[in-house]
Structure formats: C-alpha cells, structure tokens
Phi, psi and omega in degrees: 000140173239136180238129180239119176268100185266190177284318187254346182200163168252136184231135179232137178231150172242122193232136177279168180302337182265004180090000178294131176279111184268338182188151177207156178207156178212157177212142181283159175232140173239146178230185179238116178250137176207094182067241183278352185270140174210110183235155170221156180275128179299325179296328176291327173303313184294316179298322179293322178298318180300313182295315185291316179294324179294323177295320179296319183286327180290333178283340182231059188295141172085354182274136178291145174259110188275338174186162178218161175214155185232133171244158179219180179284135186290121178099359181274130191213157173211176174247141180229166175267185184297340181266001179090001179287137185290136176257342182217164168295170171276120175277116188288167187302333184252011175288128185235031181286340186271049183290325178291318181293322178298318178296322177295318183276350180061047175221176178289145180294345178281343182292157181292329184300306175297328179292326178289320177300314180301312178298318180296326178298336183259009177263137178289338176208144180256007179295130176073011179266141183230138170286130185224128176281160184305309178299326182300324179299314181293316184292322178297327177288321178294313186282328179096012177200167175290133182242175172290160173254171178265156185290340177295308178290334179286346186303307185282005168262005174102010180292135180271106181292330183291316181272348185054051179199157173287135179282079192301322182296313181294319180295321176302322180294339177269005181079021183256127183279146182303325184291349177290333191260147179277166169295149185237134176233166179285142175309141182095350177285157178273123181270331184157202180227154179296126180271180185298317180294317178296323179293319181292327184281327185247340184087355174290128187299139176300144183090351179299127177296136177251121186256140176299129182264204179214175177297164181297326179294318179293322178297320177294325178296318174298315181294335178284342184082006183276080188237007179260151178302134181093354180269155183221146176235129179254112183261112178254103175236223175306319171234180186250129177232132177244128177229140182228183177233130180224157177285330182232157178296148176269123185268130181220108183296336178280344183078006177297318177256130180235163187238121168274163178249127179283163180300332181269006175097344172295177185243147184238081177288154173173187182201163182234123181267161178271356180271161176162193180291347174299331180290329178293313177302319181295322183278325184227074186297337184244022186288159168258099187299319183293322178295316180289327177298318184292328180280338184294339179306330183282356186233069180232097002279165179289160177296317179262160177247124186243141165244095197272073177289141179284319180216176182298140174099141175230145186233349177194130015271015175208161181254116178211091186299334184262006178296145177233158177305140180246142168216096182271116180105170183247108178301141183278346179195174178299319180294326174295319178291320176300316178299318180299320179292315178300314180293323181295323176297316178299317178296322178294319179298322179291323180292325176300314181293323175297323178291320178298321175294327174303323181278352181089016179283132182291139183230030185269003175265185180290152174249133175237153175250129174224182179096168180304325180295338180287356175287345179270110182296324180292315181298317177305311180294321181297313180298320179301314180292322178296321179285330181069036178212153180296143183228142175254139176245114178293159178299313172233142192221014184277150180303326180302322176298318178303321176291329175294319178294318180293323179297319179297314181296316179298331179275359179091011181291338177212151182290330180226158179300318180300319179292320176298318178291327180296328177283326191255352185239133182241152178273126177284297178199173180240136177249140178237145186287147170270111187305322182299312182292318178306314180295325184297327185266000184296312184298317177296324180296315182291326176298321179293317178304314179299316182294315180297322178292317182300326183282349180086010182274316186265118181300145184301319176298326180291316178298319178299315184293321180296316181297315181294323180290326178290325177293320180298318178295323180294322179291320183288000000 
C-alpha cells in the first residue's frame, strides 16, 4: 500500500507485485490560504487517510497488506506533544511567512526549518514539544507511538545527508534543542507496525509493516521508473517539481537545487517551482480543461506570455521570494489565455532543465512526465515540443504508487528499489517532439528568459546559459 498526502487530497493505492492496481481510494483536503500563509489541519489529514485507505481496501477485499509507506509534501511541518497530538496547524510546503527565520538559517522560507523556528517563537514553552513532518504525524497514528522520520522529509529541516546526522552545533546556534528533532532513518527502513488503534481506525491489518517513505516529489520519481543515473522526472501537479538521479550530489551555492538521498545511496537532486496546474485553477476555477485544451491548438504561440506562478515567490529555477505571476500582453480569449498558461509552464520547465545543465547535472538519461498534469495528452505533447526532447509517460504515475514500490522494497520483495520498480511500473507510451513546433516556441521562451533577467529574478549567468543552450538546440 502507498499513501500520498497531497495538497488537495489524500490518495491510497493497493498494488500487486506485478504492478496491478488492486484498489484505490481518495479523500479531499481543504486548507486555509491568506497571502503568504498556507495551513492545513493535521486532524483533517488523519480523517482523509482513514477514508482513502478504507476505499483502497474495500476495492481489494480480502487481500493481505504486506507493507505500506507514506509520502507527504516537502517542507510541511507542525509541532506535536509527546503523545503525538498536534499543538499547531500544519504549515504547508509553500507557506512563506518565516522569511526572517529563513534569512537567519540561510535557507529558503519554504523549508521546514524556518517554519519550525517561527512556530517555536510563538510557544510559551518548548518543553515536551517535538518537530513533526506531515507523514510522521500519520505514521505515529498508525503505529501508536512516535517513530523515526525518513531522511528525505528531514532534508528541509536541516538534516545533513552526507554525514547522516542532525548538525547539532548549527541547530544549537539557531536556538533549537536536540530533543526537538526526531531520529532519522534511510527511506525503505522499517519504522514499526500498524497498531491496534491504527488498525481499528483504518482497516489496515494490525501488524502490517510501516516502511519509511520519501517526499511526494521523490515518490513520483520512483513511480516514474526514472532510477538510473542521468534520468529525470518532471512532476506537474499544483506546482512543478523536477527530480533526477546522479552518482554524486549536485552542488548549488544558492540552494535552489537540493539533493535527496536514495535508499541505495545514490543522489536525487532536484527543485520545486511555484508554477504549475494550480495557475489554471486560479484563473479558470470552473473550466472544462479538455475543452480548453482543444481550443488552445489555435494559439501556438499564445498572444500573451505567462510565467504562471500559483502564489507569490519562486524557488526554482531561481530564488525570488517577491516574484509574482506574469502575464505579458492581453489574451484575446479564454482559450488564448489558457494556451498562454500551458505554454508558460512548458517554458519554465525548459528553464529548469537549462539551470540543471548550468550546474553540470547529467541529462543523458530518459525524461518522464508524471503528476496530475500528465493526464492531459495535449499538454504532454506541447511540453515535449517546447523542450525538444523525447519523453516517456509511465502507465501509472502517482506518488502513492511510488510509495507502494518503496514499501515492497522495504519489506524485502526485491533486493533493490530499481528491481521492485521494474516489476511494478509499466511504460504507457513515448512522445517525440515535432521540430517545427519546437522552433515555433523558441522566440517566446527566449523572451521569457529576457524578461525574468530584466526583472532581476533570473541571474545573468543562468540567462546567458539558457540562450546558448537554445542556440545549440536550434543548430542541431
């Protein structure tokens, strides 16, 4: 079983060793947004997990659950007491109120570390208070006690993946006590078993092994099957996340690209942009996506140029906390506006890959598309053409599937994560770029690069590299 705590819903899947989907369930989540604030109720997460897992089990009655793993949104954090009860709301991955704390800690405000500092400042006492990541809260409810966290979710709380330890001296300088932080284990490690109370609440059999998970972006990467060095997965959901595989960590002095550690010890560099399908929902809350996709064909390129941020601030492919969504020009119709947003995400995706190339990250492996946005056949081909490279679409691509694969590996169903993925993940189809359309979108892409540099958001060396790479692609 894989459980994915997303922004708008919780999803649970029950998957066989051969990748067959045996059952699935989902439940919606609602949060509270107010400017730079974005919160959700931890108790709502638990109720949604109960509903989603109940649906998955009902669809596959009588089948044993040999193991489960949970993923959550990267950087989402709360404070709990010693019994695991929430003391605060969950501050979501894109909450950026902790800007002062982020400056002190020298990390991005979306990271969990400054959010924890912000929450602690507002507590009358920190005695018995524990920092808890989103999946930790669910796992503790399932197991019936506080458990270790995984190094993937701990990364944005300041965990040192190279040393495999909390940097206690640095955290102490920030006023953070050692007792605040959980024990950390590698993804794929066994955290415990579902207890009697967890079983009664969810229907998951007591004694089911609970395996340490990873962030939702890493979970989607596992589900994509992109686990060889040089391969990349682009996850298009509410926002855009790119994850790759390298033999060594990719170093980025700005912190825009960060590195997770895979269960096998390889590195998973990547970054999370603020653009994504959420911009479509913001602009067209009652839209018929398929209908507008069909009309968007007539606007290639669109009249307007968009940088479709979902909310204020950008964190990849550049760091600009004050960046806002751009729409340069006036769309002639809803379809034209829709096309501009679709194309804007594709341009941003291309710039992300250019930035990774600027850092020296290998990109000679396959590229896959996953996430909710990959359900749009038109958008998939559009992004393929904008990027000018071949793309693979997995048969199933959701983070919950990635957690089911990790659970299988952690329970010993396969000697390596790659072998577990090979058995459980199938390729849907392959997309190849149309050179004529790639050429058509070159000018808008370069115009976007120019505009981002002009506004001071995109560093000049990155803009120069993007232009040079575009020229090289045009010549080839």
